[in-house]
N, C-alpha and C positions, 0 to 999 in steps of 0.2 A: 504494499500499499504506499502510495507516495506521501511525502512529508506534508504537502498541501492538503491532501485528503484527511490525514490524521488531524491536522490543525482545525479543519472545518468540523470534524466530528466532535472534537473537544469543545469548540466554540458552541456548537449546537447543544451539547449536553449542559454546559454552564448556563447558557441562555434559558434552557428549559427549566432547570432547577431554580434559577433566580426568578422566573416568571411565577412559579408556584409560591415563592416566599412573599410576594407582593400582596397576597390576599390576607389582610389583617383585619381582625374584628375592630369595629369602630364603636360598638355599643358595649361598654364595660359591664352594664347591668345584666346583659344576656349571658354572661360567662357562667355556665352551669356544668362544665365538663367534669365528669367524675374522675377521681384519682385512679390511675391504673387501668383505665378503660382502653380497650383496643379497638381499632377501626377495622371493620370488615367491609370489603368492597365486593359486591356480587355482580355478576352479569345476569341477565334475565334467565339464561339456561340453567345457571347454578341454582337460582332460587327455585325454579320449577322442579328440579331434581330434589333439592333439600325439602321443599314443602309438599312433595307428592304424597307423602304419608298423611298429611293433615289436610289434603284436598285444597290446595291454594286456589280458592274461588272466592273473590271478594263478595261480601254480603252487603257492604255499604262503603261509599267513598265520602269522606268528610270534607269540610271546607279546606281548600289549599291555602298555603301561605306563600307570599311572594317576597322576592329579595331584590335588592338593588344590584346594579351591574357589578360583577366581580366581588360580591360580598356574600357572607353567610350568616351574619348576625341578625337576630330577631329585633324588630322594632315593636313599639307599643301596640300597634294594630295587629301585628302577627301574634303577639302573646295573647291578646284578647281572643282571637280566632282559636288558638290552641287551647285556651281555657274552656271554651265552648265545646271543642272537639273532645277534650278529656272528659267532660261531663257526659257526653254521648257514649264514650268508650266505657266509662264506669257503669252507666245504665245497663249495658249489655253484660255486666258481670265480669268474668275473667276473659274477656275478649282478647284475641291476638290481633295485633295490628302490624302492618308493614308501612314504613315511612319511605317514600320514594323521592329521592333527590333528583332534580332536573335543572338543566341549564339551557341557555340559548345556543345557537350554533356558532357563535364566535369563540375563538380559542381552539386549541388542539383537542383532539379526542381524549387523550390521557389527562390533560388539565381539567377538562369538563367533568370527567369521571370523578376526579379527586374533589373538585368543587361541589359537585352534586352530592358526594358522600359527606362533605363537611356540612352542607345544608341539612341533609337528613339527620346527621348526628346532633346538630343544634336542636332540631325539633324533638328528637328522641330524648335528649337531656332535659328539655323543658317538660316533656310529658312525665319523666321520672320525678322531676321536682314537684309536679302536680299530683303525684301519687300513683301513677301507672307503673306497675312492676316492670323492671328492665327486661325480665325474662319473657314478657309478653310482647316485646317490641323488636321487630326485625328492621334492619336498614338496608336499603337498596339504592345504588346510584345508577341512574340511566344516562347521566351526562346529557348529551344533546339528542339522544335516540328516541325520545317520546314527546315530540313537540305537539302543542295544541294549536299552534299557528305556524305557518311556513313562509310568510312574507318577510322580506328583509327590511323591516321598519322597526323603529324604537317601540312603538305600541305592541307590535307582535312579539318582539324579543322579550318585553317585560312580562308577557303571559307565560313564556317558557321558563323563566327563572323562578321556580317554585319548588315546594315540597308538598306532595300529596300524601294524605293518610288514608289507608284502606283498611277497613275492619274485615277480618277473616271470619 
């Protein structure tokens, strides 16, 4: 491999890593990350296999929460929606839920998978804070793979930057 090619690969790697580090929470009050918690990133096929025994068929989809561009922190409106969602989850007893993190189509596929996971983890952590058992919550990141809108406009992109909660 030529020296120029190696240099380009190193540059691409450094740029990719530095792009991921720019996503910093701006809402300090939303910091609910549990100590020692690990992040699990699933692709849709993995979830289907993992959930096949429990019949991964959604019984209800709750109100989604939306995020600003390149962010994963919850704002006051999102927390209110999640509080209402948590009440609905609790009404169903020990309901299992899947939190699905989504992004718009800007950014690389791998970056959007990570960002979608961070969004879903924020929602999960807030549900835990609201009394939903962690064992009842699965997190899935779809990145940009499940858009609700496909136009290349700010209005459309804002609809795709979301976390959906699905009751199983």
